N, C-alpha and C positions, 0 to 999 in steps of 0.2 A: 232614162232621162225623161222620156215621154210620160211614163207612169208617174214620175215625181211631178211633172208639170201639170198633168190632169188633176192629181191630188191637191196640188197647191191652189188651183183655180177653185176646186170644190170647197176647200177650207176657207178661202177668202170670201167666197159668196155665202158661205154658211155661218160665218162668225159675225161678231158684233161689227156694225158698220164703222164705228169709231176706230176699232183695231185695224180694219182693212185700210181706212184712210191714213192711219199712222204709218203702216207699212209702205203704202204707195208714196207718201210724202217723203219718207226716209230714203226710199229708192230714188225718187226724183231729185234729191239733193246731189246725187252723183252726176247728174246731167246739167246742172246749172252752169252756164258759161263761166261764171266767176270762179267756180271750183275746178275748172279744167286748166291744169298747168302744163308745164313741160313734160311731166311724167306721162301724160296721156299720149303725147306725140312720140316719146321715146319707146313706150310700150307698144304702140301701134307699129313703129318701124321695126322693132325686134320681132314682133309676131309675123310681119311680112317677110323679114329676112329668114325666119325659121323655116318657111316653106321651101327655101332653096338650100339652107345651110345644114339643117338637121339630117343626119345620115338616113334615118328611116323615111323621111319625106322624099329625099333624092332617090332612094332605092325604089320606092313605090312608083314614083312618077316618071323616072328615067330608066332605071335598070330593068324594071319589070314591064315597061312599055314595049310591046312587040312591033307596033307600027306607029307612024306619026299620027294616024287618025285616032289612036287610043286617047290622047289628051283631049281631042275635040269631043269624043264621046263622053268622057268623064266630066267635062266642064260644067254642064248644067245640072247633072245630078249632084255634083259637089257643091255648087252654089245653093241648090235647094236644101241640101243637108245642112249647110252652114246657117241658112236663114231659119230653118226649123229649130236648130240648136239655140240660136240667139233669141227667138221668140219664146221658147220654153224656159230659158233662164230668167226672163223677166218675172213671171208669176212665182217661180221658185224663190227668187230673191225677195220679192215683196212679202210673200208668206213667211219666209224665215225671219225677216226683220220685224214683222208684226206679231208673230205667234211664238217665237222662241226667245229664250233669255238673251240679253244683250251680249254676254260673253261667249256666245256660240260661234264657232268658226264658220265663216261662209262656205268653206270647202265641204262642210258636213251637213249643210242644209238638206240635201237630198235624202240623207239617212235619218237625220234628227226629226224632220217633219213627220214621216210616218210612224217612227218609234214613239214620238211624244203623244201621238193620238191612238196608240194601241193597234196600229195597222202593220203587224209584223210581216204579213205576206207581201205587202207592197215594199217594205224595207228590204226583204229578201230578194225581190225582183230587181230593185235598184242596185243592191250589192252585187248580184250576179252579173248584171250588165256592166257595172264598173270593173269587176274582176275580169270579165271577158275582154273588155277594151284594154285594160292594163296588160293582160297576158299577151294579146296580139301585138301591142306596142313593144313589149320586151322581146318577143320573138323576132319581129322585123328588125328591131334595132341591133340585136346581137348578130343576126345574119349579115346585115349591112356592114357593121364594123369588122366582123371577122373576114368578110370578103375584101374589104379595103386593106386590112393588114396582110392577108395572104397575097393579094394581087400587086399591091404597091410596095410592100416592104420585103416580103419573103420571096416571092417569085423571081424578082430580078437577081437576088443573090443565088437562088438555086440554079437558075439558067446559066450562070457563069461557072458553075462547078461541073465536073465530069462524072459525078455520081449517077446522074439520071440519063440513061441512054435513049429513052423514048418518051413519047407523050404520056403513055400509061403510067410510067413510074413517077413522072412529074405531077400528074393529076392526083395520084394517090398521096403523094407527099403534101400537096396543097390541101387536099381534103382533110388529112390528119391535122394539118396546121390550123385549119378553120375550126375543127372540133375542139382543139386545145384552147384556141383563142376564145371561143364561146364560153368554155368553162371558166377561164380567167376573168372575162368580162362579167359574168354572173357573180363570181366571188367578190370581185371588186365593187360591183354595184351593191351587193348585200352589205359589205363592210361600210360603204358610204352611207347607205340608208340607216344602218344601226348607229351611225355617228350623229344623226340628227335627233333633236329633241321632239317630243310628241306635239309641242306647241308650234312647230314650224308650219307655215302655210304652204300648201302644195303649189299654189300659184306663184309664190315668191321663189320657191326652188326652181320651178319651170322657167321663170324669167332669168334667173342666174344661168341656167343651162343655155337659154336662147342667146344671152349676151356673150357667153364664152364661145359658142359655136360661131356666132357672127364675127367676133374678133379673130378667131382662128382662121 
């Protein structure tokens, strides 16, 4: 994302001044008070709720926290990370609006900008960064969900049976359950992904997930 941000700044400063102004003006329209409706507040609320409601967020911040001080240590690095992300998104959005065709999906600005200017190496770096982030998210999500299923749904049932005489037997059964659930979650997620058309925006899919988890 940083590579895409730096490239966007270079493209904006190196292109025609009128194009740069057009991109910045189109980006600024999103921040005009008259254009900020109830959607803005709903999306902000859902994003805040996602920090607590999404399984991966809860798993990382609560389950993986070894001591109470872990949250305090992570606070400012996380705030810094979010600020850098926000700052980098601005030039990427401005460059995409100024230099790419109007029908380009905003989700793909980070890849389309380097590809449109023949910078395949930068596009590869951006793709690998996104692939790494997505992989990490999938791993944490599946582990969190499989742990929830095994601990909250399966474990109470197994404890009531007489089949497991010791903690070792119960532990092995729960481990097998988690592995099976991980496989089922991955297959379900793949089927869900294949059901979406290529024109669906990633941000829209994410908001639907946020809303579902918040309601749940």
